[in-house]
C-alpha positions in Angstrom: -22.8 -14.5 0.3 -19.6 -16.4 0.1 -17.1 -17.6 2.6 -13.4 -17.9 1.8 -11.2 -20.3 3.9 -7.8 -18.8 4.5 -6.6 -22.0 6.1 -7.3 -20.6 9.6 -5.0 -17.6 9.1 -6.5 -14.3 10.3 -7.1 -11.7 7.6 -5.9 -8.3 8.8 -6.8 -6.1 5.8 -8.9 -6.2 2.7 -9.7 -3.9 -0.2 -12.2 -4.2 -3.1 -10.5 -3.7 -6.5 -12.1 -0.8 -8.5 -13.2 -3.4 -11.0 -15.4 -4.9 -8.2 -14.5 -8.4 -9.3 -11.6 -9.0 -7.0 -10.9 -8.6 -3.3 -7.3 -8.1 -2.3 -6.4 -9.2 1.2 -3.4 -9.4 3.5 -3.1 -11.8 6.4 -1.3 -12.5 9.7 1.2 -14.8 7.9 2.5 -12.0 5.6 0.6 -13.1 2.5 -1.2 -10.8 0.0 -3.8 -12.7 -2.1 -6.3 -11.7 -4.7 -9.7 -13.4 -4.5 -11.3 -13.5 -7.9 -15.0 -13.2 -7.1 -16.2 -14.5 -10.5 -14.0 -17.7 -10.5 -14.2 -17.9 -6.6 -10.5 -18.7 -6.4 -7.6 -16.9 -4.7 -4.2 -16.3 -6.3 -1.0 -15.4 -4.5 0.5 -12.0 -5.0 3.1 -11.9 -2.3 4.3 -14.3 0.4 6.7 -13.0 3.1 9.3 -15.7 3.9 9.6 -14.3 7.5 5.8 -14.2 7.9 5.6 -10.6 9.0 1.9 -9.7 9.2 0.3 -7.4 6.7 -1.6 -4.6 8.4 -3.0 -2.4 5.7 -3.8 -2.4 2.0 -4.7 0.3 -0.5 -5.3 0.4 -4.2 -5.4 3.6 -6.2 -8.7 4.7 -7.7 -7.3 4.1 -11.2 -6.2 0.6 -10.1 -2.6 1.2 -11.3 -0.9 1.0 -7.9 -1.4 -1.3 -5.0 0.4 -1.1 -1.6 0.6 -3.3 1.5 2.1 -2.2 4.8 3.4 -4.6 7.4 4.3 -4.8 11.1 8.0 -3.8 10.5 7.2 -0.5 8.8 7.7 -1.6 5.2 5.3 -1.0 2.4 5.3 -3.2 -0.7 4.2 -1.4 -3.8 3.0 -3.1 -7.0 2.1 -1.6 -10.4 -0.5 -2.9 -12.7 1.0 -4.5 -15.8 0.0 -2.8 -19.0 -0.5 -6.0 -20.9 -2.4 -8.0 -18.4 -4.5 -7.8 -15.2 -1.5 -8.8 -13.1 0.4 -6.6 -10.5 4.2 -6.5 -10.8 6.5 -5.6 -7.9 7.6 -1.9 -8.1 9.3 -1.0 -4.8 9.8 -1.8 -1.1 9.4 1.5 0.8 10.8 1.6 4.4 8.1 4.0 5.6 8.3 3.6 9.4 11.3 1.5 10.4 10.6 -0.9 13.2 7.0 0.3 13.7 3.7 -1.0 12.5 2.2 0.5 9.3 -1.4 0.8 10.4 -2.9 2.5 7.3 -1.9 3.1 3.7 -4.0 5.5 1.6 -3.6 6.8 -1.9 -4.8 10.3 -2.7 -7.8 10.6 -5.1 -5.5 11.6 -8.0 -3.0 8.8 -7.1 -0.1 11.2 -6.8 0.4 10.8 -3.1 0.6 8.0 -0.6 0.0 8.5 3.1 1.2 6.0 5.7 0.1 6.0 9.3 2.1 4.2 12.0 2.5 3.1 15.6 5.4 5.7 15.7 2.7 8.3 16.2 3.2 9.9 12.7 1.7 10.0 9.3 4.1 10.4 6.4 3.0 11.7 3.0 4.9 10.4 0.0 4.8 11.8 -3.5 4.6 9.6 -6.5 6.9 10.9 -9.2 6.0 9.9 -12.7 9.3 9.2 -14.5 9.9 8.3 -18.0 11.2 4.7 -18.4 14.9 4.5 -18.4 16.5 1.5 -20.2 19.5 0.6 -18.0 21.3 -1.0 -21.0 21.3 2.2 -23.0 21.5 4.9 -20.4 23.9 5.9 -17.6 21.0 7.6 -15.8 19.8 5.7 -12.7 16.1 5.2 -12.3 14.8 7.3 -9.3 12.8 5.8 -6.5 9.1 6.1 -7.5 8.1 7.3 -4.0 10.0 9.9 -2.1 9.2 11.8 1.0 7.4 14.9 -0.1 9.3 17.9 1.3 6.3 20.3 1.6 4.2 17.7 3.6 6.9 15.4 5.1 6.2 13.8 8.4 2.9 14.8 10.1 3.6 14.6 13.8 2.0 15.8 17.0 -0.2 12.9 17.9 0.2 11.4 21.4 -0.8 7.9 20.3 -0.7 5.5 17.4 -2.1 7.0 14.1 -4.7 4.5 13.0 -6.3 6.1 10.0 -6.1 8.9 7.4 -7.7 10.1 4.3 -7.2 12.8 1.7 -9.6 15.6 0.9 -11.2 15.4 -2.5 -8.9 18.2 -3.8 -5.7 16.4 -2.5 -4.8 19.5 -0.4 -5.2 18.0 3.1 -4.7 14.8 4.9 -7.0 14.1 7.9 -5.5 11.7 10.5 -7.1 9.8 13.4 -5.1 8.7 16.4 -5.5 7.0 19.7 -5.2 10.3 21.5 
């Protein structure tokens, strides 16, 4: 057993990397850190200058995408770099403006992202795989990687905060859990 000192700052969310050699965690001061279990050292991934607390983390099963949701309804999405074991920033997704993101969850096939919130909804986002566009040689604008998926859109109807969700193994359904 190991203990990691986070300088007295409360850890709000943690997820085990699929390689089982790292734990990614988000804390009350708005930091996302990766704790390397073999070296027993943390490395900074993200530091919020306004110290908005991180509430939820999720990593895709293929370890290619990582998301952190905060108290202001924003999700920060990183993509695994192809040439190293580093995550690089991909997108800031305003998922639930001015509400807590309580849960982020990738679908088993990593094509969808669900976000649950204090606004009593769960939103399902679809990940679009786009071919890389070189901005210097193309007039085409790169599309946002996550867009609200029209067929699923906003899942509403709960009378309380939506705390948790998960996808079925076939990616066809999302199960939500709420205070109600």
